[in-house]
C-alpha positions in Angstrom: 15.8 -69.9 47.4 17.2 -73.4 48.2 15.8 -75.3 51.2 18.2 -76.0 54.2 17.0 -79.1 56.2 16.1 -78.3 59.7 18.0 -79.7 62.9 15.1 -82.0 63.5 15.2 -83.2 60.0 18.7 -83.9 60.2 18.3 -85.8 63.3 15.7 -87.9 61.9 18.2 -89.1 59.2 21.1 -89.9 61.5 19.4 -91.1 64.6 20.2 -94.7 64.0 24.1 -94.0 63.5 26.6 -94.8 66.1 28.5 -91.6 65.2 27.9 -88.4 63.5 30.6 -85.9 62.3 29.7 -82.5 60.9 31.5 -79.0 60.7 29.4 -76.9 62.6 29.7 -77.2 66.8 26.3 -75.7 67.5 24.7 -78.4 65.2 26.7 -81.1 67.0 25.3 -79.7 70.3 21.9 -79.7 68.9 21.9 -83.1 67.7 23.1 -84.4 71.1 20.4 -82.5 73.1 17.9 -84.4 70.7 19.3 -87.9 71.6 16.1 -90.0 72.6 17.5 -93.5 73.4 20.4 -94.8 75.5 23.8 -94.5 74.4 27.4 -94.8 75.4 29.5 -91.6 74.8 28.8 -88.6 72.8 26.5 -89.0 69.5 27.7 -86.0 67.4 31.1 -84.4 66.9 32.7 -81.8 64.8 35.8 -83.2 63.1 38.0 -81.2 65.4 36.1 -82.1 68.5 36.5 -85.8 67.6 40.1 -85.6 66.9 40.7 -83.9 70.5 38.5 -86.6 72.0 40.3 -89.6 70.4 43.7 -89.3 68.8 44.9 -86.7 71.1 44.1 -88.7 74.1 46.1 -91.7 72.6 49.2 -89.8 73.2 50.6 -88.8 76.5 51.9 -85.5 75.1 49.3 -82.7 75.6 48.7 -80.0 73.2 50.4 -76.7 73.4 48.1 -73.8 74.0 48.3 -70.9 71.6 50.0 -68.3 73.9 52.9 -70.8 74.7 53.2 -71.8 71.1 53.6 -68.2 70.1 55.9 -67.1 72.6 58.2 -70.3 71.8 58.3 -69.5 68.2 58.9 -65.7 68.8 61.9 -67.0 70.9 63.2 -69.2 68.4 62.9 -67.0 65.4 63.5 -63.7 66.9 60.3 -62.1 65.3 57.7 -60.1 67.2 55.0 -61.7 69.1 52.5 -59.8 66.8 54.1 -61.0 63.7 54.4 -64.5 64.7 50.8 -65.0 65.9 49.6 -63.3 62.5 51.9 -65.9 60.5 50.5 -68.8 62.7 46.9 -67.8 62.1 47.7 -67.6 58.4 49.3 -71.0 58.5 46.3 -72.5 60.1 44.2 -70.8 57.4 46.3 -72.1 54.6 46.0 -75.8 56.2 42.3 -75.6 55.9 43.0 -75.5 52.2 45.9 -77.1 51.2 48.0 -80.0 52.5 51.5 -78.4 52.1 51.5 -74.8 53.1 55.3 -74.3 53.1 55.7 -73.9 49.4 53.5 -71.1 49.5 55.2 -69.1 52.3 58.0 -66.6 52.1 61.2 -66.8 53.8 60.5 -65.5 57.1 57.2 -67.4 57.2 58.9 -70.7 56.4 61.1 -70.1 59.6 57.8 -69.9 61.4 56.3 -73.0 59.6 59.5 -75.0 60.7 59.2 -73.8 64.3 55.1 -74.5 64.2 55.6 -77.9 63.2 57.9 -79.0 66.0 55.1 -78.6 68.5 51.8 -80.5 69.1 48.9 -78.8 68.0 45.5 -80.0 67.0 45.9 -78.7 63.4 49.3 -80.9 63.0 47.4 -83.9 64.7 44.5 -83.7 62.3 47.0 -83.2 59.2 48.7 -86.3 60.1 45.8 -88.6 61.0 45.7 -92.1 59.2 42.7 -94.0 59.7 44.6 -97.1 58.9 47.1 -96.5 62.0 44.3 -94.8 64.4 41.4 -97.2 63.8 39.1 -95.2 65.8 36.2 -95.7 63.6 36.4 -99.6 63.6 32.9 -101.4 64.1 30.9 -97.9 64.1 28.3 -96.8 61.7 29.3 -93.2 60.6 27.3 -90.7 59.1 29.0 -87.3 57.6 26.6 -84.2 57.6 27.5 -81.6 55.2 30.4 -82.9 53.5 30.6 -80.0 51.2 31.2 -77.9 54.3 34.3 -79.8 55.5 37.5 -77.9 55.0 41.1 -79.9 54.2 41.7 -80.5 57.8 38.1 -81.9 58.6 38.4 -84.2 55.6 41.5 -85.6 57.0 39.6 -86.9 59.9 37.0 -88.7 57.8 36.7 -92.8 57.8 38.0 -94.5 54.6 36.0 -93.7 51.8 32.8 -96.0 51.3 32.8 -96.7 55.0 30.3 -93.8 56.0 27.2 -92.4 54.8 27.1 -88.6 53.5 23.9 -86.6 54.6 23.2 -83.3 52.6 22.5 -80.1 54.3 20.7 -78.7 51.3 17.7 -80.2 49.8 17.6 -79.1 46.3 14.1 -80.6 45.4 12.5 -78.1 47.9 12.4 -74.2 48.1 12.4 -71.7 50.8 11.6 -67.9 50.8 11.7 -64.8 53.0 8.4 -63.5 53.6 9.1 -60.0 54.8 12.1 -57.8 55.5 11.7 -54.7 57.6 13.8 -51.7 56.9 14.6 -49.3 59.5 16.6 -45.9 59.8 19.7 -46.9 62.0 21.3 -49.4 64.0 19.5 -48.1 67.3 16.2 -48.5 65.8 16.9 -52.0 64.6 18.3 -52.8 68.2 15.3 -51.4 69.9 12.9 -53.3 67.5 14.9 -56.5 68.2 14.6 -55.9 71.9 11.1 -55.2 71.8 10.5 -58.7 70.0 12.5 -60.4 72.6 10.4 -58.5 75.5 7.5 -60.4 74.1 9.1 -63.8 74.2 11.1 -65.9 76.5 14.8 -64.8 76.0 15.9 -68.4 76.0 14.1 -68.9 73.0 15.6 -66.0 71.0 18.8 -65.8 69.0 19.9 -62.7 67.4 22.2 -62.8 64.3 24.6 -59.8 64.0 28.1 -58.9 63.0 29.5 -59.2 66.3 32.4 -56.9 65.9 30.6 -54.0 64.5 28.2 -51.1 65.6 25.2 -53.3 65.5 26.6 -55.4 68.1 27.0 -52.4 70.5 23.6 -51.1 69.6 21.9 -54.6 70.4 23.8 -55.2 73.6 22.9 -51.8 75.0 19.2 -52.2 74.0 19.2 -55.5 75.9 20.9 -54.0 78.8 18.4 -51.0 78.9 15.4 -53.3 78.7 16.9 -55.6 81.4 16.8 -58.6 79.0 19.5 -61.2 79.9 21.8 -62.5 77.1 24.7 -65.0 77.0 27.9 -63.5 77.2 31.3 -65.0 76.6 34.2 -64.3 78.9 37.8 -64.2 77.6 40.6 -62.2 78.8 39.6 -59.2 76.9 36.3 -59.2 78.7 37.8 -58.7 82.1 37.6 -55.2 83.5 40.5 -55.2 85.6 42.7 -56.2 82.5 41.4 -53.6 80.3 41.9 -51.0 83.0 45.5 -52.1 83.6 46.4 -52.0 80.0 44.5 -48.7 79.6 46.8 -47.3 82.7 49.8 -48.3 81.1 48.9 -46.8 77.7 48.0 -43.5 79.4 50.9 -43.4 81.3 53.3 -43.8 78.5 51.8 -40.6 77.0 51.4 -39.0 80.5 53.4 -35.7 79.4 50.6 -35.0 76.8 47.6 -35.8 78.9 45.0 -33.5 80.4 43.3 -34.4 83.5 40.0 -35.4 81.6 41.9 -38.0 79.7 43.0 -39.9 82.8 40.5 -38.9 85.5 38.2 -41.8 85.4 41.2 -44.1 85.3 42.7 -42.3 88.4 39.3 -42.6 90.0 39.1 -46.3 89.4 42.4 -46.9 91.2 41.3 -44.7 94.1 42.4 -41.4 93.3 40.4 -38.2 93.1 41.1 -35.0 90.9 38.1 -32.4 90.9 36.3 -32.3 87.2 36.9 -28.6 87.2 40.3 -29.3 86.5 39.8 -31.5 83.5 41.4 -29.2 81.2 44.6 -29.0 83.1 47.8 -30.8 81.9 48.2 -33.7 84.3 51.9 -33.6 84.9 52.0 -29.8 85.1 49.4 -30.1 87.8 51.7 -32.6 89.4 54.8 -30.7 89.0 52.9 -27.6 90.5 51.9 -29.4 93.4 48.1 -28.8 92.7 46.8 -32.2 93.2 45.5 -32.4 96.7 44.5 -36.2 97.0 47.3 -38.5 98.1 46.2 -41.5 96.2 46.1 -39.3 93.2 49.8 -38.0 93.7 50.9 -41.4 94.1 49.3 -42.7 90.8 50.5 -39.7 88.7 53.9 -40.1 90.2 54.1 -43.9 89.0 52.5 -42.6 85.6 55.2 -40.1 85.1 58.0 -42.6 85.8 56.3 -45.5 84.1 59.4 -46.6 82.2 61.6 -47.0 85.5 59.0 -49.8 86.8 58.3 -53.5 85.9 55.2 -54.5 84.8 54.5 -56.6 88.1 55.8 -53.4 90.1 52.9 -51.2 88.5 50.3 -54.0 89.2 51.3 -54.2 92.7 51.6 -50.4 93.3 48.5 -49.1 91.3 45.9 -51.9 90.8 43.7 -52.4 93.7 44.5 -55.8 95.3 41.0 -57.6 94.4 42.0 -57.0 90.6 45.4 -58.3 90.6 44.9 -62.1 90.1 44.1 -62.1 86.6 46.8 -59.4 85.7 49.5 -61.6 87.3 48.2 -64.5 85.5 48.3 -62.6 82.1 52.0 -61.2 83.1 53.0 -64.8 83.9 51.7 -66.4 80.6 53.3 -63.4 78.5 56.5 -64.0 80.6 57.0 -60.2 81.0 56.3 -59.7 84.8 59.9 -58.6 85.4 60.3 -56.6 82.2 60.4 -52.8 82.4 57.3 -51.0 81.0 57.7 -50.1 77.4 55.7 -49.2 74.3 56.3 -52.4 72.4 55.7 -54.6 75.7 52.4 -52.9 76.1 51.6 -53.2 72.6 52.2 -57.0 73.0 50.0 -57.2 75.9 47.1 -55.3 74.3 47.5 -57.6 71.1 47.7 -60.8 73.2 44.6 -60.0 75.2 42.5 -59.0 72.1 43.7 -61.8 69.7 44.9 -64.9 71.4 42.1 -66.7 72.6 43.9 -69.3 74.7 44.8 -66.9 77.3 43.6 -68.3 80.7 41.8 -66.5 83.6 40.0 -67.1 86.9 37.1 -65.1 86.2 33.5 -66.4 86.5 30.5 -65.7 84.2 27.9 -64.2 86.1 24.9 -66.3 86.6 22.5 -63.7 84.8 24.9 -63.8 81.5 24.9 -67.8 81.4 21.4 -67.9 79.9 19.0 -65.6 77.8 19.2 -64.3 74.2 21.9 -66.0 72.2 23.8 -63.6 70.0 25.2 -65.3 66.8 28.0 -64.3 64.5 26.8 -63.7 61.0 30.1 -64.7 59.4 30.9 -67.9 60.9 27.6 -69.5 62.0 25.5 -72.1 60.2 23.0 -73.7 62.7 21.1 -72.0 65.6 19.1 -74.0 67.9 16.7 -71.5 68.8 12.8 -71.4 67.7 12.9 -67.4 67.2 15.7 -65.9 65.3 16.1 -62.4 64.5 18.5 -61.3 61.8 19.8 -57.7 62.2 21.7 -56.1 59.6 22.2 -58.4 56.4 24.1 -55.6 54.7 27.5 -55.8 53.1 29.3 -56.0 56.6 27.8 -59.5 56.5 29.9 -60.6 53.6 32.2 -63.6 54.7 35.7 -63.2 54.7 37.7 -63.7 51.5 41.0 -62.2 52.4 44.3 -63.9 52.7 43.5 -66.6 50.0 46.0 -65.6 47.5 47.7 -69.0 47.6 44.5 -70.6 46.2 43.7 -71.0 42.5 40.7 -69.4 40.7 38.9 -72.7 41.0 39.6 -73.0 44.6 38.5 -69.5 45.4 35.3 -70.2 43.7 34.9 -73.3 45.7 35.4 -71.5 48.7 32.9 -68.8 47.8 30.3 -71.4 47.2 31.2 -73.0 50.5 30.5 -69.7 52.2 27.3 -69.2 50.2 26.0 -72.6 51.3 26.6 -71.9 55.0 24.9 -68.5 54.8 21.8 -70.2 53.1 21.6 -72.6 55.8 22.0 -69.9 58.4 19.2 -67.6 57.2 16.5 -70.5 57.4 17.2 -71.2 61.2 14.5 -71.1 63.8 10.6 -71.5 63.5 9.9 -67.9 63.4 12.1 -65.5 61.7 12.5 -61.6 61.6 14.6 -60.1 59.1 15.7 -56.4 60.0 17.9 -54.1 57.8 19.0 -50.6 57.4 17.1 -48.8 54.8 20.2 -46.6 53.9 24.0 -46.9 54.4 26.1 -43.9 54.0 23.1 -41.8 52.7 22.4 -44.4 49.9 20.1 -47.2 49.6 21.6 -50.3 51.4 22.8 -53.1 49.4 22.2 -56.7 50.9 25.2 -59.0 51.5 26.5 -60.8 48.6 25.6 -64.3 49.7 21.9 -63.6 49.0 22.6 -64.0 45.2 23.5 -67.5 45.1 21.0 -68.7 47.6 18.4 -68.6 45.0 17.8 -71.4 42.4 18.4 -69.4 39.5 21.4 -66.9 40.3 20.2 -63.2 39.7 21.5 -59.9 40.5 20.4 -58.6 43.9 21.2 -54.9 44.5 18.4 -53.9 46.9 16.4 -55.6 49.6 13.2 -55.6 47.3 15.1 -58.0 44.8 14.8 -60.7 47.7 11.1 -60.2 48.5 8.3 -58.0 47.3 7.0 -57.6 50.9 9.4 -54.8 52.1 8.0 -53.0 55.3 9.3 -49.6 56.4 9.3 -48.6 60.1 9.4 -50.0 63.6 7.6 -53.6 64.6 5.0 -52.9 67.2 6.3 -50.6 69.9 4.2 -49.8 72.8 6.5 -47.9 75.2 7.5 -44.4 74.3 11.1 -44.8 75.2 11.5 -47.1 72.1 10.0 -44.9 69.6 11.9 -43.4 66.7 11.0 -39.8 67.7 12.4 -40.5 71.2 14.5 -37.6 72.3 14.6 -37.3 76.0 17.2 -37.5 78.9 16.6 -39.0 82.4 17.1 -36.0 84.7 15.6 -35.5 87.9 12.5 -33.3 87.0 11.9 -32.4 90.6 14.2 -29.5 90.7 12.6 -26.2 90.5 12.9 -23.8 87.8 15.3 -20.8 87.9 14.2 -17.8 89.8 15.9 -15.5 87.3 17.6 -15.6 83.9 21.1 -14.4 83.6 22.6 -13.3 80.2 24.6 -16.6 79.7 21.6 -18.6 80.6 19.3 -16.7 78.4 22.0 -16.9 75.7 22.1 -20.9 76.1 18.5 -21.4 76.1 18.1 -19.0 72.9 20.6 -21.0 70.9 19.8 -24.6 72.1 17.3 -25.6 75.0 19.0 -28.9 75.4 22.6 -26.9 76.2 20.6 -24.8 78.8 19.2 -27.9 80.4 22.5 -29.8 80.5 24.4 -26.7 81.9 22.1 -26.6 84.9 22.5 -30.4 85.6 26.2 -31.1 84.6 29.3 -29.5 85.9 31.5 -28.3 83.1 35.3 -28.3 83.3 37.4 -25.4 83.6 39.6 -24.8 80.5 42.6 -22.4 79.8 40.1 -19.7 78.6 37.9 -19.7 81.7 40.6 -19.9 84.1 42.8 -17.3 82.8 39.6 -15.2 82.1 38.5 -15.4 85.7 41.9 -14.4 87.0 42.2 -11.4 84.7 38.6 -10.4 86.2 40.3 -10.7 89.7 43.1 -8.7 88.9 40.7 -5.9 87.6 38.6 -6.2 90.6 41.7 -5.9 92.8 43.1 -2.9 90.7 39.8 -1.0 90.9 39.3 -1.7 94.6 42.7 -0.9 96.1 44.8 1.1 93.6 47.3 2.4 96.0 48.2 -1.4 97.0 48.0 -2.8 93.5 50.4 0.0 92.2 53.1 -1.1 94.7 53.9 -3.5 92.0 54.0 -3.4 88.2 51.1 -5.3 86.4 53.7 -7.7 85.1 54.0 -8.9 88.7 50.4 -9.9 89.1 50.6 -11.3 85.4 53.2 -13.8 86.6 51.1 -14.8 89.6 48.2 -15.5 87.0 50.6 -17.4 84.8 51.8 -19.7 87.4 48.4 -20.7 88.4 47.4 -21.3 84.8 50.6 -23.0 83.6 49.1 -26.6 84.1 46.5 -25.8 81.4 48.8 -24.7 78.8 51.2 -27.2 76.6 54.7 -26.6 77.4 55.2 -25.4 73.7 52.9 -22.5 74.1 53.6 -21.5 77.9 56.0 -18.6 77.2 53.8 -17.2 74.6 50.8 -17.5 77.1 52.9 -15.5 79.7 53.7 -12.8 77.3 49.9 -12.4 76.5 48.7 -12.4 80.3 51.1 -9.6 80.9 50.1 -7.4 78.1 46.4 -7.9 79.3 47.2 -6.9 82.9 49.2 -3.8 81.5 46.0 -3.1 79.3 43.7 -3.2 82.3 46.2 -1.2 84.4 46.2 1.6 81.5 42.3 1.6 81.4 41.9 2.2 84.9 44.6 4.7 85.5 43.8 6.7 82.3 40.0 6.7 83.1 41.0 7.7 86.8 38.4 5.0 88.0 38.3 5.3 92.0 37.0 2.7 94.3 33.9 4.5 95.5 31.6 2.7 98.0 33.0 -0.7 99.5 31.1 -4.0 100.2 32.1 -7.0 102.4 33.1 -10.1 100.2 30.5 -12.7 100.5 33.1 -15.5 100.8 31.4 -18.0 98.3 33.2 -19.1 95.4 31.9 -16.6 93.0 33.5 -14.1 95.1 36.9 -15.5 95.3 40.1 -13.4 94.4 43.5 -14.6 94.8 44.9 -11.0 95.1 42.5 -9.9 97.8 43.5 -13.0 99.7 47.1 -12.1 99.3 46.8 -8.9 101.2 43.9 -10.3 103.5 41.5 -7.8 102.2 37.8 -8.3 103.0 36.1 -5.6 101.1 35.8 -5.1 97.5 34.6 -1.9 95.3 30.7 -1.8 94.8 31.7 -0.8 91.1 32.9 -4.1 90.3 30.7 -7.3 90.0 27.7 -5.0 90.2 24.7 -6.9 90.8 21.2 -5.9 89.5 17.9 -7.6 89.6 14.5 -7.1 87.6 12.0 -8.7 89.7 9.3 -8.3 87.3 11.0 -9.5 84.2 13.1 -12.2 86.0 16.4 -10.8 85.1 19.8 -10.6 87.0 23.2 -9.9 86.2 26.7 -9.2 87.5 28.5 -6.6 85.8 32.2 -6.5 85.5 32.7 -2.8 86.1 29.7 -0.4 86.6 30.5 3.3 86.0 28.3 6.4 86.3 27.4 6.6 82.7 28.6 3.2 81.1 29.0 -0.5 81.8 32.3 -2.2 80.9 32.7 -5.8 80.3 36.0 -7.5 80.3 36.7 -10.2 77.5 40.0 -12.1 77.1 38.9 -13.6 73.6 39.1 -12.3 70.1 37.8 -8.8 69.6 34.5 -7.9 67.9 34.6 -5.2 65.6 31.6 -2.8 65.2 30.9 -4.1 62.0 30.3 -7.6 63.7 28.0 -6.2 66.4 24.9 -5.6 64.2 24.6 -9.4 63.7 25.7 -10.4 67.1 22.9 -8.0 68.7 20.0 -9.2 66.5 17.7 -11.4 68.7 15.3 -11.8 66.0 17.2 -14.1 63.4 16.1 -17.7 63.0 19.7 -19.2 63.4 20.7 -17.9 66.8 24.1 -19.3 67.0 25.9 -16.1 66.6 23.8 -14.0 68.8 25.1 -12.5 72.1 22.6 -11.2 74.6 25.2 -9.9 77.1 25.0 -6.0 75.9 21.3 -6.0 75.5 20.8 -7.8 78.8 22.9 -5.6 81.0 21.5 -2.4 79.2 17.9 -3.7 79.7 18.6 -4.4 83.4 20.0 -0.8 84.0 17.2 0.6 82.2 14.7 -1.4 84.4 16.8 0.0 87.6 16.3 3.6 86.6 19.9 4.1 85.0 19.6 6.0 81.7 21.1 7.1 79.3 23.8 4.4 79.4 26.8 3.1 77.2 28.1 -0.4 77.2 31.8 -0.9 76.4 33.5 -4.1 75.6 37.1 -4.2 76.6 39.2 -6.9 74.7 42.2 -7.0 77.0 43.8 -9.7 74.7 43.7 -7.3 71.8 46.6 -5.2 73.7 49.0 -8.2 72.9 47.8 -8.4 69.4 48.1 -4.8 68.7 51.5 -4.8 70.1 53.0 -7.1 67.4 52.3 -4.3 64.8 52.5 -0.8 66.6 52.4 0.7 70.1 49.0 -0.4 71.7 46.5 2.0 73.3 43.4 1.5 75.4 41.3 2.5 72.5 42.7 -0.6 70.6 40.8 -2.7 72.9 37.5 -1.0 73.3 34.3 -1.4 71.2 31.4 0.8 72.3 27.6 0.3 72.2 25.5 3.5 73.1 21.7 3.8 73.7 19.4 6.4 71.9 16.2 7.5 72.9 14.2 6.0 70.1 14.5 3.9 66.8 14.1 7.4 64.9 17.0 8.9 66.8 19.1 6.0 65.8 18.2 6.2 62.2 19.0 9.9 62.2 22.4 9.2 63.6 23.6 6.1 61.9 26.5 6.2 59.5 24.3 5.6 56.4 22.1 8.8 56.9 24.9 11.1 58.3 26.1 14.3 57.0 28.6 13.0 54.6 25.9 10.8 52.7 23.3 13.4 52.5 24.7 16.7 53.3 23.1 16.8 57.0 19.6 16.2 55.7 19.2 12.6 56.7 16.4 13.4 59.3 14.5 15.4 56.6 14.7 12.5 54.2 13.4 10.2 57.1 10.7 12.7 58.0 9.5 12.7 54.5 9.3 9.0 54.1 8.0 8.4 57.5 4.8 10.6 56.8 3.7 7.8 54.3 3.0 4.2 55.0 6.0 2.0 54.0 3.9 0.1 51.7 3.5 3.3 49.4 7.2 4.2 49.2 8.3 2.3 46.2 8.1 4.2 43.1 6.2 7.1 44.7 6.8 10.3 42.5 5.0 12.3 44.8 7.7 11.6 47.6 10.5 11.7 45.2 9.5 15.3 44.2 9.4 16.4 47.9 13.1 14.9 48.1 14.2 16.8 45.0 13.2 20.1 46.9 16.0 19.2 49.4 18.7 19.5 46.7 20.8 16.6 47.8 21.3 14.7 44.6 18.0 12.8 44.5 17.0 13.6 41.0 15.5 10.6 39.4 13.5 7.5 40.2 16.6 5.1 40.3 18.3 7.5 43.1 15.1 7.6 44.9 14.8 4.1 45.1 18.4 3.6 46.4 17.4 5.8 49.5 14.0 3.8 49.9 16.0 0.4 50.0 18.4 2.0 52.4 15.7 3.2 54.9 14.0 -0.1 54.7 17.1 -1.6 55.7 17.7 0.6 58.7 14.1 -0.3 59.8 14.8 -4.0 59.6 18.0 -3.7 61.7 18.3 -4.0 65.7 21.6 -2.2 65.8 23.2 0.6 63.6 26.7 1.9 63.5 27.5 5.8 63.7 31.1 5.1 62.5 32.6 5.1 66.1 30.4 2.9 67.9 27.1 0.6 67.7 23.7 2.0 68.5 20.7 0.5 69.8 17.6 2.2 71.1 15.5 2.4 74.2 12.6 0.9 72.2 14.8 -2.1 71.2 15.7 -2.7 75.0 12.0 -2.9 75.6 11.1 -5.4 73.1 14.2 -7.4 74.3 12.9 -7.2 77.9 9.7 -8.6 76.6 11.5 -11.5 75.0 13.4 -12.4 78.2 10.2 -12.5 80.1 8.5 -14.9 77.3 11.5 -17.2 77.5 11.4 -17.3 81.4 7.8 -18.2 81.1 8.5 -20.8 78.6 11.3 -22.4 80.8 9.0 -22.6 83.9 6.4 -24.1 82.0 8.7 -26.8 80.8 9.8 -27.6 84.4 6.4 -27.7 85.7 4.4 -29.4 83.0 6.7 -31.4 80.9 9.7 -32.1 82.8 13.3 -31.9 81.5 12.3 -34.0 78.1 10.8 -30.6 76.8 14.3 -29.2 76.4 14.7 -30.2 72.8 18.0 -29.9 71.1 18.5 -27.5 68.4 21.3 -28.9 66.2 23.3 -26.5 63.9 26.8 -26.3 62.8 28.2 -23.5 65.0 26.0 -24.3 67.9 27.1 -28.0 68.1 30.7 -27.3 67.2 31.3 -25.2 70.3 29.0 -26.7 72.9 30.4 -27.9 76.0 27.8 -30.9 76.2 28.2 -32.2 72.7 29.2 -35.5 74.1 26.3 -35.9 76.2 23.5 -35.0 73.7 21.1 -37.7 72.5 20.4 -35.8 69.3 22.6 -36.1 66.1 25.1 -33.1 66.4 25.7 -31.0 63.4 29.2 -32.0 61.9 29.0 -30.0 58.6 32.9 -29.2 58.2 34.3 -26.1 60.1 32.1 -23.7 58.4 31.2 -20.5 60.4 28.3 -19.9 58.0 
């Protein structure tokens, strides 16, 4: 690889000159820091710095700043701020290469050029410099470092030819090499590795070269923050929290009608308002219109958000933004000359664009003291010289390729010259520092990473470089020296309070969560989940059922539609206005379905118990009539102390449990898979029927049936026929033993084997199962039953069928799904094992032990997906 001279070597060559010009600001600063004798004035400049320090000051007229320039051109031409700024930047880019950009511009761009040339900018000052008029180099001995790196504007600032000495950056007689490249799995591992290296050094001695606008930069900054390592942070208008918040508030307000509370809650909170996180799934404006927001400041803020277009930018700033955050926003609005304009989408877009793209916007924010020193973060696409002894190169893949876009105005030869210019800058950049670490991603998009294109021309003999092993033979895979656990690649823990005790009991839902994914279970116990339309509507439908069972005479004073409308009014803020009427119809049909169920079954209140008064016992219908007792048949609580199980059953009758569901109906054919707790992929498992039946069995209730009642099915059935209660019910019944279940199942019933299924089972079960296949003795015995088993093929069909029965947790008898007492016993043992497992993780391992179990459907529907530190599964939308 071509050798790039070090900063010290360059200084030794130019130290005796009066003035040094270069193209790289960090190099000029580094040379000035090395001055070792008394001088008058600054020693080294870039061409732009020298123009600003000399010829600009010779004229009384100051330079116009970028935002003022763009605004004035926009006013002159009538073009949008965004378009003008983009064209101005394009003109400046063209001026770096050619002396007459106008001939390469289109009609609209020429208007902008003509306006641009009316104002004094540094670019125009440099392009019009004449060393014979401005004799700023007279009497000075001048050195120019890296003349090949100078662009067209830089060269305009050079002294007359022959009056200065060029100094080369690259020494073609010497060679350099990269000793080692370390390949790691992802950006986080590279960032952690870099942070570990910095942690063993003085942060002021280290620079990290990254793609500053990409994900690697975020990972590196996060790793430095986590390890309390200081790094130098720039401060522009876009870095100011108050400005970002203000623009976000404006953007959210413009879309207010479509916002849910979760989209705006943090923003409202930062401006002093409060909305309960349980309302996250509610539509914000619907809550406001329904008067469901109780906090006065939140009401005020949402009011301004709804009517945002009726207010000016300054009015919103004064009314909504806390007083301590207003100064920079007012400064921004003044510079953009929009303070008295009414808020509009185009106005907000201009603000957002200016803040993120126009660097001359001024502010009064001070950089914190701890962000003025530390690690230097270097842009891989623009930098050349880095004055730090330790340099870490993090990335080096194709995202490091330097920009060649927007150069259509150049000839092929000029483009080739610019490519060589970029290659030379890159070659110098990767040789900075006395100690260098090269860290790269092993893969990119599932394939082996490709190094950035500039490596090819850095070598003496141009050669194809398709992988990092083409650069050096010393490729090391894996992390650099890592001592602390929390930087390891296998790290998968979360920082939660481990002092909380394990649960006293498991419920069906908590067992379900743990069985599917321990991480989801852990998060459900530590993070409050938001209410959504399904949970809120479901809760109120349950409340109506409780009211209807407990006080049938009072409930029947009004039709079920009356109570459905009460539910709908409470839930409308959760439902988009387009779907609101359909949702009302569904709620009405669900209440009619429940009323029919309770009436047809003649369910009486029975014993009454006092209401507890806590949130779990809330009921808007009981509160309406001031009723303080509720039927003991509803929300029936049972506990199995020995096996650590507890549950609240929606409706408990003498011989059955009824569980109310508002979701999509499960058919009997679905339940076999749903009830199988032994399968290796548990995402489809539902423990509730087994859990409740096992609880009842432990409390002495048997035999017992379990009925799902899918109230929403009443609406869906009504679209095709007159619905009945049976359209909504799916039953599960318990048999005394596995054998009884096999005898009664659909596959062995009277229609299949002429009522002799039990005899077939008796014959087979009298032999060990491993002797069934191809057993002529068993076949002969079955022939005697005269049910059509006349040859070995038909016999083997029966054997396969019976083996399938024995592998099933649940079977169908045609009308319902069956499980056995023996299955409930096995399930109870599993619950106790899981409880002991959970308890040991609290006591011995802490919360870190609740590892994630990612799979497509578990992650897809998980409420805590965004909080999980594991890579969640995102394999399409399959339900397989």
